[in-house]
Structure formats: C-alpha cells, structure tokens
C-alpha positions in Angstrom: -1.1 -28.5 29.3 0.5 -31.6 30.7 0.0 -33.7 33.7 0.1 -31.6 36.9 2.5 -34.1 38.5 5.2 -33.5 36.0 6.2 -30.1 37.2 7.9 -28.9 40.3 6.4 -25.5 41.1 9.2 -24.3 43.4 12.1 -25.1 41.1 14.0 -21.9 39.9 17.2 -21.4 38.0 19.6 -18.9 39.6 18.6 -15.3 38.7 22.0 -14.7 37.2 21.7 -17.8 34.9 18.3 -16.7 33.7 19.5 -13.2 33.0 22.5 -14.5 31.0 20.3 -16.9 29.0 17.7 -14.2 28.3 20.4 -11.7 27.1 22.2 -14.4 25.0 18.9 -15.3 23.2 17.5 -11.8 22.7 20.7 -9.7 21.9 21.5 -11.4 18.6 17.9 -11.1 17.5 17.8 -7.4 18.4 21.0 -6.7 16.5 19.7 -8.5 13.5 16.3 -6.7 13.7 18.1 -3.3 13.9 20.2 -4.2 10.9 17.0 -5.1 9.0 15.5 -1.8 9.9 18.6 0.1 8.8 18.4 -1.8 5.5 14.8 -0.5 5.0 12.6 -3.3 6.1 9.5 -2.6 8.2 6.5 -4.9 8.9 3.0 -3.8 8.2 2.1 -4.4 11.9 4.8 -2.1 13.2 4.0 0.5 10.6 0.3 0.4 11.5 1.0 0.8 15.3 3.5 3.6 14.7 1.4 5.7 12.3 -1.6 5.5 14.6 0.4 6.5 17.7 2.1 9.3 15.8 -1.4 10.6 14.6 -2.7 10.8 18.2 0.5 12.5 19.5 0.7 15.0 16.6 -2.9 16.0 17.2 -2.3 16.1 21.0 -5.3 13.9 21.7 -4.7 10.3 22.8 -8.4 9.5 22.3 -7.7 9.7 18.6 -6.2 6.3 18.9 -9.9 5.4 18.6 -9.3 2.4 20.8 -8.1 0.4 17.9 -7.2 -3.2 18.7 -5.0 -4.3 20.3 -4.8 -1.4 22.8 -1.7 -2.4 24.9 0.9 -2.1 22.1 -0.3 1.4 21.3 0.2 2.4 24.9 3.6 0.8 25.0 4.8 2.9 22.0 3.6 6.2 23.4 6.7 7.1 25.4 9.0 6.6 22.3 7.1 6.0 19.0 9.9 4.8 16.9 10.7 1.6 15.0 13.8 1.1 17.3 11.6 1.0 20.4 9.2 -1.5 18.7 12.2 -3.8 18.0 13.5 -3.4 21.5 10.0 -4.4 22.8 10.0 -7.5 20.6 13.5 -8.5 21.7 12.5 -8.0 25.4 9.4 -10.2 24.9 11.6 -13.0 23.5 14.2 -12.5 26.2 11.4 -12.9 28.7 10.4 -16.2 27.1 14.0 -17.4 27.4 14.1 -16.3 31.0 11.1 -18.4 31.8 12.1 -21.4 29.7 15.3 -21.6 31.6 13.3 -22.6 34.7 11.8 -25.4 32.6 15.3 -26.6 31.8 16.1 -26.6 35.5 13.0 -28.5 36.4 13.6 -31.2 33.9 17.4 -31.2 34.3 17.9 -30.8 30.5 18.6 -28.1 28.0 16.1 -29.5 25.5 13.4 -26.8 26.3 15.8 -24.0 25.5 16.9 -25.8 22.3 13.3 -26.0 21.3 12.8 -22.3 21.8 16.0 -21.2 20.1 15.3 -23.5 17.1 12.3 -21.3 16.3 13.6 -17.8 17.4 17.0 -18.1 15.7 15.6 -18.6 12.2 13.9 -16.4 9.5 10.6 -17.4 11.1 11.7 -16.0 14.4 13.2 -12.9 12.8 9.8 -12.1 11.1 8.3 -12.5 14.6 10.8 -10.4 16.6 11.3 -7.7 13.9 7.7 -7.4 12.8 5.2 -8.4 15.6 6.3 -7.1 19.0 2.6 -7.2 20.0 2.4 -10.9 19.5 5.7 -11.4 21.4 4.4 -9.5 24.4 1.2 -11.5 24.2 3.0 -14.8 24.2 5.1 -13.8 27.2 1.9 -13.0 29.1 0.3 -16.3 28.0 3.3 -18.3 29.1 3.5 -16.7 32.5 -0.2 -17.5 32.9 0.3 -21.1 31.8 3.1 -21.5 34.4 0.8 -20.3 37.2 -1.9 -22.6 35.8 0.5 -25.6 36.1 1.4 -24.6 39.7 -2.3 -24.2 40.5 -2.9 -27.9 39.5 0.1 -29.0 41.5 -0.4 -27.0 44.7 -4.1 -26.0 44.6 -3.0 -22.7 46.0 -5.6 -20.0 45.2 -3.1 -17.3 44.4 -1.9 -19.2 41.4 -5.4 -19.4 40.0 -5.7 -15.6 40.4 -2.4 -15.0 38.7 -3.4 -17.3 35.9 -6.5 -15.3 35.2 -4.7 -11.9 35.5 -2.0 -12.9 33.0 -4.3 -14.5 30.5 -6.6 -11.5 30.7 -3.6 -9.2 30.0 -2.7 -11.3 27.0 -6.1 -10.3 25.5 -4.9 -6.7 25.3 -2.1 -7.8 23.0 -3.6 -10.4 20.8 -7.2 -11.6 20.3 -6.1 -15.1 20.8 -5.4 -14.2 24.4 -9.2 -14.2 25.0 -9.8 -17.6 23.5 -6.8 -19.2 25.2 -7.6 -17.5 28.5 -11.2 -18.7 28.6 -10.2 -22.2 27.6 -7.5 -22.4 30.2 -9.7 -20.9 32.8 -13.1 -22.5 32.1 -13.0 -25.5 29.8 -9.9 -27.4 31.1 -11.0 -27.4 34.8 -14.4 -28.7 33.7 -13.1 -31.5 31.4 -10.3 -32.5 33.8 -11.9 -32.0 37.3 -9.6 -32.3 40.3 -11.3 -30.0 42.8 -14.6 -30.5 44.7 -17.3 -27.9 44.9 -17.3 -25.3 46.5 -13.5 -25.0 46.2 -13.8 -25.8 42.5 -16.3 -23.0 42.0 -14.2 -20.4 43.7 -11.1 -21.3 41.7 -13.2 -21.2 38.5 -14.3 -17.7 39.2 -10.7 -16.6 39.9 -9.6 -18.0 36.6 -12.4 -16.7 34.4 -13.3 -13.3 35.9 -10.1 -11.4 34.9 -10.5 -12.5 31.2 -14.2 -11.6 31.2 -13.5 -8.3 33.0 -10.8 -7.3 30.4 -13.2 -8.2 27.6 -16.0 -6.1 29.1 -13.7 -3.2 29.7 -12.5 -3.3 26.1 -16.0 -3.4 24.8 -17.2 -0.5 27.0 -14.3 1.8 26.3 -14.3 1.1 22.5 -18.0 2.0 22.5 -17.4 5.2 24.5 -14.6 6.4 22.2 -15.8 5.1 18.8 -19.6 4.7 19.2 -19.4 1.0 18.5 -18.0 -2.2 20.1 -14.9 -2.7 18.1 -14.3 -6.3 16.9 -10.9 -7.5 18.2 -8.9 -8.2 15.1 -5.7 -6.8 13.4 -6.6 -5.5 9.9 -2.9 -5.3 8.9 -2.5 -9.0 9.2 -4.3 -9.9 6.0 -4.3 -13.7 6.5 -3.0 -16.4 8.8 -1.0 -19.5 7.9 -2.9 -22.7 7.4 -2.9 -25.6 9.8 -0.7 -27.7 7.5 1.9 -24.9 7.3 1.9 -24.4 11.0 2.4 -28.2 11.7 5.2 -28.3 9.0 7.2 -25.9 11.2 6.2 -27.4 14.5 7.9 -30.7 14.4 9.1 -30.6 18.0 5.5 -30.0 19.1 4.3 -33.0 17.1 7.0 -35.2 18.7 6.1 -34.1 22.2 2.4 -34.5 21.5 2.9 -38.1 20.3 5.0 -38.9 23.4 2.4 -37.2 25.7 -0.6 -39.0 24.1 1.0 -42.4 24.7 0.1 -41.8 28.3 -3.6 -42.2 27.8 -5.4 -39.8 30.1 -7.7 -36.8 29.7 -5.1 -34.3 30.9 -2.7 -35.1 28.1 -5.3 -34.2 25.5 -4.9 -30.5 26.5 -1.7 -30.4 24.4 -4.0 -30.5 21.3 -6.3 -27.6 22.3 -4.0 -24.7 21.2 -3.8 -26.3 17.7 -7.6 -26.5 17.6 -7.9 -22.9 18.7 -5.5 -21.7 16.0 -7.7 -23.3 13.4 -10.8 -21.8 14.9 -9.1 -18.3 15.0 -8.6 -18.5 11.3 -12.2 -19.2 10.8 -13.5 -16.2 12.7 -10.9 -13.7 11.3 -8.5 -13.6 14.3 -5.3 -13.5 12.3 -1.8 -14.2 13.5 1.7 -14.7 12.1 3.4 -18.0 11.4 6.0 -17.1 14.1 3.2 -16.6 16.7 1.6 -20.0 15.9 4.9 -21.9 15.8 6.2 -20.4 19.1 2.8 -20.9 20.7 2.9 -24.6 19.9 6.5 -24.8 20.9 5.8 -23.3 24.3 2.9 -25.7 24.7 5.2 -28.6 23.9 7.7 -27.4 26.5 5.0 -27.3 29.2 3.7 -30.7 28.2 7.1 -32.4 28.1 7.2 -34.8 31.1 10.1 -34.5 33.6 10.8 -38.2 33.6 11.2 -38.4 29.8 13.9 -40.9 28.9 17.2 -39.6 27.5 16.7 -41.1 24.0 13.4 -39.3 23.8 15.0 -36.0 24.8 17.7 -36.5 22.2 15.0 -37.2 19.6 13.1 -34.0 20.4 16.3 -31.9 20.4 17.3 -33.4 17.1 14.0 -32.8 15.5 14.1 -29.1 16.7 17.6 -28.6 15.2 16.6 -30.2 11.9 13.6 -27.9 11.7 15.8 -24.9 12.3 18.2 -25.9 9.5 15.2 -26.4 7.2 13.8 -23.0 8.1 17.2 -21.4 7.2 17.1 -23.2 3.9 13.5 -22.8 2.9 12.1 -19.6 4.5 13.3 -16.4 2.8 15.0 -13.7 5.0 13.0 -10.5 5.4 14.1 -8.1 2.7 12.9 -4.7 1.5 10.9 -4.6 -1.7 10.7 -2.1 -4.5 7.2 -1.2 -3.4 8.4 -0.4 0.1 11.3 1.6 -1.2 9.0 3.7 -3.3 6.5 4.2 -0.4 9.3 5.3 1.9 10.7 7.8 -0.7 7.2 9.3 -1.0 6.8 9.5 2.7 10.2 11.2 3.0 9.3 13.8 0.4 6.0 14.6 2.0 7.6 14.9 5.5 8.7 18.5 4.7 5.1 19.7 3.8 3.5 22.2 6.2 1.1 20.9 8.9 -2.2 19.4 7.5 -1.4 20.5 4.0 -1.5 17.0 2.3 -5.0 15.6 1.8 -4.9 11.8 1.9 -7.4 9.0 2.3 -5.5 7.1 5.0 -7.8 4.1 4.6 -6.0 3.3 1.4 -2.5 4.4 2.3 -1.2 2.0 4.9 1.7 0.9 2.7 3.0 4.5 2.6 2.0 5.8 6.0 4.0 3.1 7.8 7.1 5.0 6.8 6.1 8.5 7.9 8.2 10.1 10.6 5.2 12.3 11.6 1.5 12.5 10.7 1.5 16.3 11.1 1.6 17.1 7.3 -1.5 15.0 6.6 -5.2 15.8 6.7 -6.9 12.4 7.0 -10.3 10.9 7.2 -10.0 11.0 11.0 -9.4 14.7 11.1 -12.2 17.3 11.6 -12.6 19.1 8.3 -11.8 16.2 6.0 -15.1 16.3 4.2 -14.8 20.1 3.7 -11.3 19.6 2.3 -12.6 17.0 -0.2 -15.3 19.4 -1.3 -13.0 22.5 -1.5 -9.4 21.4 -1.6 -8.1 24.7 -3.0 -9.3 26.5 0.2 -8.0 24.0 2.7 -4.9 22.1 1.5 -1.8 22.6 -0.6 -1.4 19.1 -1.9 -3.5 16.0 -2.7 -2.0 12.6 -2.7 -3.6 9.6 -4.6 -2.2 6.2 -3.6 -1.9 3.1 -5.8 -4.8 1.3 -4.2 -7.0 4.3 -3.9 -10.6 3.8 -5.1 -10.8 7.4 -6.2 -12.7 8.5 -3.1 -10.3 11.4 -2.6 -11.6 13.8 -5.3 -11.2 11.2 -8.1 -7.6 12.5 -7.9 -6.3 9.3 -9.5 -8.4 10.2 -12.6 -8.0 14.0 -13.0 -6.4 16.9 -11.0 -8.6 18.7 -8.5 -9.6 22.3 -9.6 -6.8 24.7 -9.0 -4.1 21.9 -8.8 -1.6 20.5 -11.2 0.1 17.1 -11.3 3.5 17.5 -9.6 4.7 13.9 -10.1 3.5 10.4 -10.6 5.8 7.5 -9.4 5.1 3.9 -8.5 1.3 4.6 -8.5 1.6 7.6 -6.1 0.3 10.8 -7.7 0.9 14.2 -6.0 -1.2 17.2 -7.1 0.2 20.6 -6.1 -1.8 23.8 -5.7 -0.5 26.3 -8.1 1.0 28.6 -5.4 2.5 25.8 -3.3 6.2 24.8 -3.3 7.2 21.6 -5.2 8.0 18.6 -3.0 10.9 16.6 -4.5 10.9 12.8 -4.4 14.0 10.6 -4.8 13.4 8.6 -8.0 16.6 6.7 -7.4 15.3 5.1 -4.2 14.8 1.7 -5.7 18.1 1.4 -7.7 19.7 -0.9 -5.1 16.7 -2.8 -4.0 16.9 -6.6 -4.6 14.4 -7.9 -7.1 12.0 -10.8 -6.2 13.7 -14.1 -6.2 17.1 -12.9 -5.2 18.6 -13.8 -1.8 
C-alpha cells in the first residue's frame, strides 16, 4: 500500500528468529484460547463451522456441507472437527502473521511493526479474533502474503510476484468474502490508478493479478450451483453485524498515525493506505460482515506495509507509543470473552440430547444455532437438511422419539412450542428449550444446575 521504493524485497530475518517470534506471539494466545474453551466459551462462528462439518461427517456425505460459505475453513476442520483444532488453526494463523511481520522489522531495522501487531493480538480484541474467528485469521495471513508479493512486484517488476499476488489473494476469498474485494482492488484498481508499467507488459501483469481471483469466484459460483441449485451469496450468517467505521478507527490508532505520516508525502501511491478502510465501509453496506478483530488487524497490517523504511526515530517512537496506549485502553475498556447463562443452558441441553439414538430428535436447525454449536455429534438429530424431515413433521410419532422446540423457534416444527405433538408429552422446559418425549421413549436428563456458577452480565 505504500511506495514501492520503501521496501527491500530480498531482506529476510533468519529463519530461527522468525520461528521464535511466531511461537512467542502465538503460544500465549493459544493457551488463553484453550482456557477460555475449557471455561465454556465458544464463538458463534466456530460453533457454526463445527456443527456443519459434524453433520456432513455423521451422514457420511461431504456434499451435505452444501457448499456453505466460506468453504476453506470447513475443509480445514474435516480431519479433526473439534474446538481445539479450530483454536490451533487460529493461533497458527496469527503465528504466521508474526513470522511475516518479523521480516518487516528486519527491513526497517526496527521492532515497531511487531509492537503494532502484538498491541492488537495481545488484547481482548485479539482474543476474540484468535479464539472465535480462525477463518478470518487464515484469510488475513493469505492477504498479507499476497500484499508482500504485491510490494515486491512493484519494486522488481518480476512476473512471478504478480502471479503469486493473484494466487494468494484468490485463496483469501475462500476464507472471507473481503478477500474478493481486496484481491480485485489490489489486482486491478491500484495498477490502473498508479501506472508504472507500459503496455503490453502492463496488460500481462494485470491478467496475472486478476485472473486467480476471478477464477476462484467463478469456481465457487459453479460448485455452489451444482451442489445447492443456486449461486450462494458469499456471506457469513453467524456474524450478525459488523463494527461501524468509528469503532474501527477508535481501535486503529497506529493505522491513523501511519496514514497521516504517509499522506504527508503527497503522491497517488500513498493514497492506497486509505482503500482498505473504504472497502470495510463498503462491505458493511452489502452485508459482508466481519469482526472487530479482523478490521483492526487488517488496518494494522496495512499500516505496517505503508510505514516507510526511512521513518525518523521520533516518528517510530510515536507510532509504538500510540500502539501501546491503544493496547492498554483495550484491556481497560473491552470486556474479556466470558460464557453467558444462555450458552450454559444451550450446552447443557446439547449434552443431554447427545445420548439420544441416531436421528431420534426432530429439530428445526434453522432456529437452533445457539444450541447446535455445542453438540459433540449431529447423529441424534433429524434436521431440515435430512431426507424425511417433512414426513417427520407430518407424522412424528412414526419417525422420531423426541421433538425439541428452541427459544427462537417460530413454531414451524409442529407448533411444538405451543402444544405437544400427538403421542408425545412434555419432558422438560428449561431456558426456553422444550423437549417432548414419545410415551415409550426413555427420558433424557438435563443438568439444571449448569448455570449456577456462570457470571452474570456486568461482572468481570
């Protein structure tokens, strides 16, 4: 995003140094994330990924993933669909960022880029990101690798770096919808606005940059149509909303400082530092949602790329100081992720139903994400995506042993939140979850004491 003359493309930190830094940054975050998980906290995003992967594996048909977006995180969870593996992937993504940022420290002969990165990661904002959005972490790592090749392309004009840029930015689209927008901007808009190459070399480089992103988008559109009968819109339904621009900027003080310093050197290339902020605002408008951690880390990485190598020492100290102050403010103002009473209830219900026979619990999974994110297996459930769901709704006594109505159910499942289905009786009602048991079925016990030790809202 900065001037091409401010980066040395061949500068590398020793591999051992990069490994030590990456491990030092990622290990504390992984330990903290595992402790959060053991305490009973799980993000909606991780729960959505895991429940959908478990559904496909339990049914023995990977196509039942339905090509939901984003596809790459689902595939990464297939070998080991557990929350532990999701947390490990998130920590690996952040360790990869630290590995790459170490090179920026070497290029600029300053530790400021690493301070900027850690000032976001080692805060509650970073913990929400690592412990709850491994897909965004993988996407950011891919974006950052692409940006580094993009910078080398400007500096060296070597074709291979243009190709690598397109490939990595195209890969980022498979982890986050913002990868498409950022990839196309980096590949198409910036070279046009800031021309350095002459035609035909410019045209060939432009094709190398844009084609991988367009190819991944076309592949996604085709495969989603084959498997689902429609072109699935790339968005994440479990991320209900994104932070506003004012909130993002409030936690991106280092980005603001670097942007002001970069814009003092009035040229078109330095304006590129503002484009990611514009894209984040545009993503909000079209429904491409993202977390606060993703937005702040994205702008922080942009600031690291844009920071000139010849920045004076006082300016470096200023940027580092701003980053540290922001980290202290985050620890003071941003609450630590904690389990809630609603999650404790949902987890207790999921644990009780885990002992039910295969496909014996009728559930409308479109209204049960809060509970399903805790299930160790989807085998006990008969869902809207299963063959025979409509028949089970029409004749539950002949097909299932239990019917579960969830707190936010609209009554689609047999109006079970209003009255028991024929041949069933109410087994229990707790926290808005109502379980109806067929008269000849075994009772399923739920732990009513599951929320006794859960902190109440407002406690730290």
